[in-house]
C-alpha positions as CSV (number, residue, x, y, z in Angstrom):
1,M,16.7,-11.8,-8.0
2,K,15.9,-8.8,-10.2
3,L,14.5,-11.1,-12.9
4,I,12.2,-12.7,-10.4
5,Y,10.9,-9.3,-9.3
6,S,10.5,-8.3,-12.9
7,C,8.2,-11.3,-13.4
8,I,6.3,-10.5,-10.3
9,G,5.8,-7.0,-11.4
10,R,4.3,-8.1,-14.7
11,F,2.1,-10.6,-12.9
12,F,0.7,-8.0,-10.5
13,A,0.3,-5.4,-13.4
14,N,-2.0,-8.0,-15.1
15,I,-3.9,-8.7,-11.9
16,L,-4.8,-5.0,-11.7
17,T,-7.1,-5.6,-14.7
18,L,-9.2,-8.3,-13.1
19,S,-12.3,-7.0,-14.8
20,D,-10.9,-8.7,-18.0
21,I,-10.8,-12.0,-16.1
22,V,-14.1,-11.8,-14.2
23,R,-16.2,-10.0,-16.8
24,I,-19.5,-11.7,-15.7
25,P,-22.7,-10.2,-17.1
26,Q,-24.6,-8.8,-14.2
27,R,-27.9,-9.7,-15.8
28,I,-27.5,-13.3,-14.9
29,F,-27.7,-12.4,-11.2
30,S,-30.6,-11.1,-9.2
31,P,-29.4,-7.8,-7.8
32,A,-29.1,-7.5,-4.0
33,S,-31.7,-5.4,-2.3
34,K,-30.8,-2.0,-1.0
35,G,-31.1,-3.2,2.5
36,H,-28.3,-5.7,2.2
37,R,-24.5,-5.3,2.1
38,L,-23.5,-8.2,-0.1
39,V,-20.5,-8.7,-2.3
40,M,-22.4,-10.4,-5.1
41,P,-26.0,-10.4,-6.4
42,G,-28.1,-13.5,-5.5
43,R,-26.6,-13.5,-2.0
44,F,-23.3,-15.1,-3.1
45,L,-19.9,-14.3,-1.7
46,L,-17.0,-14.7,-4.1
47,L,-13.6,-15.2,-2.4
48,T,-10.6,-15.7,-4.4
49,T,-7.4,-16.4,-2.5
50,I,-4.2,-16.0,-4.4
51,F,-1.0,-17.4,-3.1
52,V,2.0,-15.5,-4.6
53,S,5.2,-17.6,-4.4
54,M,8.0,-15.2,-4.2
55,F,11.0,-17.1,-2.8
56,S,12.4,-20.5,-1.7
57,D,10.5,-22.8,0.6
58,A,9.8,-22.1,4.3
59,Q,6.9,-22.9,6.7
60,A,4.8,-21.4,9.5
61,Q,6.0,-18.7,11.9
62,S,6.0,-15.0,11.1
63,A,8.3,-14.0,8.3
64,G,10.5,-12.1,10.8
65,E,10.9,-15.0,13.1
66,R,11.6,-17.3,10.1
67,T,14.3,-15.1,8.8
68,A,16.0,-14.8,12.2
69,A,15.8,-18.5,12.9
70,T,16.7,-20.0,9.5
71,G,18.1,-17.3,7.4
72,Q,15.4,-18.0,4.8
73,K,13.5,-15.2,3.2
74,L,9.8,-14.5,2.6
75,T,7.9,-17.5,1.0
76,D,4.3,-16.7,0.3
77,V,2.1,-13.7,0.6
78,N,-1.5,-14.8,1.3
79,I,-4.1,-12.3,0.0
80,T,-7.9,-12.8,-0.2
81,Y,-9.7,-10.8,-2.8
82,K,-13.4,-10.0,-2.1
83,F,-15.3,-8.8,-5.3
84,R,-18.4,-6.7,-5.0
85,F,-20.5,-7.3,-8.1
86,D,-23.9,-6.1,-6.9
87,R,-25.3,-3.4,-9.1
88,Y,-26.6,-1.1,-6.3
89,T,-23.1,-0.8,-4.8
90,N,-21.6,0.0,-8.2
91,E,-24.2,2.6,-9.0
92,Q,-23.7,4.2,-5.6
93,V,-20.0,4.5,-6.3
94,M,-20.6,6.1,-9.7
95,R,-23.0,8.7,-8.1
96,I,-20.4,9.7,-5.6
97,Y,-17.4,9.4,-7.8
98,P,-18.5,9.9,-11.4
99,W,-14.9,9.6,-12.6
100,A,-14.5,6.1,-11.1
101,D,-13.3,3.6,-13.8
102,L,-14.9,0.4,-12.5
103,E,-14.1,-1.4,-15.7
104,R,-10.4,-1.1,-15.1
105,F,-10.6,-1.0,-11.3
106,P,-13.5,-3.3,-10.1
107,L,-14.6,-3.1,-6.5
108,I,-12.1,-5.4,-4.8
109,A,-11.3,-5.5,-1.0
110,Y,-8.0,-7.0,0.0
111,D,-7.4,-9.0,3.1
112,L,-3.7,-9.9,3.8
113,D,-2.1,-12.3,6.3
114,Y,0.3,-9.9,8.0
115,S,2.2,-12.8,9.6
116,S,3.4,-13.9,6.1
117,T,5.7,-10.9,5.4
118,P,8.9,-9.5,6.9
119,D,8.7,-7.4,10.1
120,V,10.8,-4.2,9.9
121,A,11.5,-2.5,13.3
122,I,12.5,1.2,13.6
123,G,16.3,1.5,13.1
124,A,16.5,-1.8,11.2
125,A,17.8,-2.1,7.6
126,L,15.2,-2.9,5.1
127,P,15.5,-6.5,3.8
128,E,16.3,-7.0,0.2
129,E,12.8,-8.4,-0.6
130,V,11.3,-5.1,0.8
131,M,13.6,-2.9,-1.3
132,L,13.1,-4.9,-4.5
133,M,9.4,-5.5,-4.4
134,P,7.7,-4.0,-7.4
135,F,4.5,-2.0,-6.7
136,P,2.0,-0.2,-9.0
137,V,1.7,3.6,-8.8
138,V,-0.5,6.1,-10.5
139,D,0.8,9.6,-11.1
140,A,-0.7,13.1,-11.2
141,V,-2.0,12.6,-14.7
142,G,-3.4,9.2,-14.2
143,K,-0.5,7.2,-15.8
144,R,0.2,3.9,-14.3
145,D,3.7,2.5,-13.7
146,I,5.7,0.0,-11.7
147,A,8.3,1.2,-9.1
148,S,10.4,-0.2,-6.2
149,L,12.2,1.3,-3.3
150,S,15.5,0.2,-4.8
151,S,14.9,2.5,-7.8
152,F,16.1,5.4,-5.7
153,P,19.5,6.3,-4.2
154,K,19.9,4.9,-0.7
155,D,20.7,8.3,0.7
156,K,17.5,9.8,-0.6
157,L,14.8,10.3,2.0
158,I,11.8,8.2,1.1
159,I,8.4,8.9,2.7
160,L,5.5,6.3,2.7
161,D,2.3,8.0,3.7
162,F,-0.3,5.3,4.5
163,W,-3.7,6.7,3.9
164,A,-7.3,6.1,2.9
165,T,-9.9,8.4,1.4
166,W,-12.3,7.9,4.4
167,C,-9.5,9.1,6.9
168,S,-9.6,12.9,7.1
169,P,-6.3,13.2,8.9
170,C,-4.7,11.1,6.2
171,V,-6.1,13.3,3.5
172,A,-4.8,16.3,5.3
173,S,-1.4,14.7,5.6
174,M,-1.3,14.1,1.8
175,E,-2.2,17.6,1.2
176,K,0.7,18.8,3.5
177,W,3.2,16.5,1.7
178,N,2.0,17.8,-1.6
179,T,2.8,21.4,-0.4
180,Y,6.2,20.3,1.0
181,L,7.1,18.8,-2.4
182,K,6.8,22.3,-4.0
183,E,9.5,23.6,-1.6
184,I,11.8,20.5,-1.5
185,G,11.3,19.0,-4.9
186,S,13.7,16.3,-6.0
187,E,15.5,16.1,-2.6
188,I,12.8,13.7,-1.4
189,M,10.6,10.9,-2.7
190,V,7.0,10.7,-1.3
191,F,4.6,7.9,-2.0
192,G,1.0,7.9,-0.9
193,V,0.3,4.2,-0.1
194,M,-3.5,3.9,-0.3
195,L,-5.4,1.2,1.6
196,D,-8.7,1.6,-0.2
197,Y,-10.6,0.6,-3.3
198,D,-8.3,0.7,-6.3
199,Y,-10.5,3.0,-8.4
200,K,-9.9,5.9,-5.9
201,A,-6.1,6.0,-6.8
202,Q,-6.9,7.3,-10.3
203,G,-9.1,10.2,-9.6
204,F,-9.0,11.2,-5.9
205,G,-5.6,12.8,-6.1
206,Q,-6.2,14.3,-9.5
207,D,-9.2,16.1,-8.1
208,R,-7.0,17.7,-5.5
209,N,-4.0,18.4,-7.9
210,W,-1.7,16.1,-5.9
211,Q,1.7,15.5,-7.4
212,I,2.4,12.6,-5.2
213,P,2.4,9.1,-6.9
214,I,-0.1,6.8,-5.3
215,V,0.6,3.2,-4.5
216,F,-2.5,0.9,-4.8
217,G,-3.6,-2.6,-5.1
218,P,-2.5,-5.7,-3.1
219,Q,1.0,-4.4,-2.9
220,A,-0.1,-1.4,-0.8
221,Y,-1.3,-3.8,1.9
222,I,1.9,-5.9,1.6
223,M,4.0,-2.7,2.0
224,N,1.9,-1.8,5.0
225,S,2.5,-5.2,6.6
226,F,6.3,-4.7,6.4
227,F,6.0,-2.0,9.1
228,F,2.8,-2.7,11.0
229,D,1.2,-5.8,12.6
230,R,-2.2,-4.8,11.3
231,Q,-3.8,-2.5,8.7
232,A,-2.6,1.0,9.7
233,V,-3.4,4.3,8.1
234,S,-2.6,7.9,9.4
235,R,1.1,6.6,9.8
236,I,4.1,7.8,7.9
237,V,7.2,5.6,7.3
238,W,10.6,7.4,6.9
239,I,13.3,5.6,5.1
240,K,16.9,6.8,4.6
241,D,20.2,5.1,3.9
242,G,18.4,1.8,3.5
243,R,17.0,1.9,7.0
244,L,13.6,2.6,8.7
245,I,14.6,5.7,10.6
246,A,11.1,6.6,12.0
247,I,7.4,6.0,11.9
248,T,5.3,9.2,12.7
249,G,1.7,10.2,12.8
250,T,0.4,12.9,10.6
251,E,1.6,15.7,12.8
252,G,4.7,16.7,14.9
253,Y,7.1,17.5,12.1
254,D,7.6,20.5,9.8
255,L,9.5,21.5,6.7
256,Q,12.7,22.5,8.6
257,L,12.8,19.1,10.3
258,I,12.5,17.4,6.9
259,R,15.3,19.5,5.5
260,D,17.5,18.6,8.5
261,V,16.8,14.9,7.9
262,I,17.6,15.3,4.2
263,A,20.9,17.0,5.2
264,G,21.8,14.1,7.4
265,K,21.6,16.1,10.7
266,D,20.9,14.3,14.0
267,V,17.3,15.3,14.6
268,D,14.7,14.1,17.0
269,I,11.8,12.8,14.8
270,P,8.6,12.4,16.9
271,T,8.1,8.6,16.5
272,V,4.8,6.9,17.1
273,S,5.2,3.2,17.8
274,D,1.6,2.0,17.9
275,W,0.9,-1.2,15.9
276,T,4.7,-1.3,14.9
277,Y,7.0,-4.2,15.3
278,T,9.2,-2.0,17.5
279,Q,6.3,-1.8,20.1
280,K,5.8,-5.6,19.6
281,A,9.4,-6.4,20.4
282,N,9.4,-4.1,23.4
283,K,6.6,-6.1,25.0
284,R,8.4,-9.4,24.7
């Protein structure tokens, strides 16, 4: 199993440099006019759908229903990549974010089929495929690496803060966790899981001196789908002892509550169930 995930990790690490694959000279296209929002010059839309085979065969249903009914694990993760090649959009990005490295991180929007991944409800143990899934991170100095939730001791509190640069409460939450890390240090592991263009992972946090590693790329969306039935930001996933112990918003907790959770105390974490599989199960 670990060998499979190692191969998947190397595969996704290579996908992150798609500019090497799609290095198409822009001069062969007629640039889109400023009045249009197109993903390619010449009024073309490039859609690349990648089906990533991860486990043994299974069909239809949601991954959660499939696992419960047959004991089979996740089969495919269906992700659509939308590339934006028009020169105007790229120039706009460079004006706003002059540090953006669009050669390494071209403008790609990800669209994931959320029904193709496991559903983890609050209180449930995280499936093996969730714990072992490799994901790319970029650290405070811009260094890229591959990590997985299984890399950390089960009793460590792991925080997944799902955010985007356009979401001001999300950015404020990341700032707060960055401050908490200075107090708590190695007692906790925090990841900022970014649902946004990949290039922002490199410089956005560096500009703000964040010490939190940022998860990006298609794996960020896959990770989001484990806990939500749609793309969700301004939500924080709390994992401890191999279980999803809570999902919160960006407020309602403080440093003392976090310390109590780390210490294993019985605390009331202010859970928000919107868009979660817990809410979905309760409606059945």
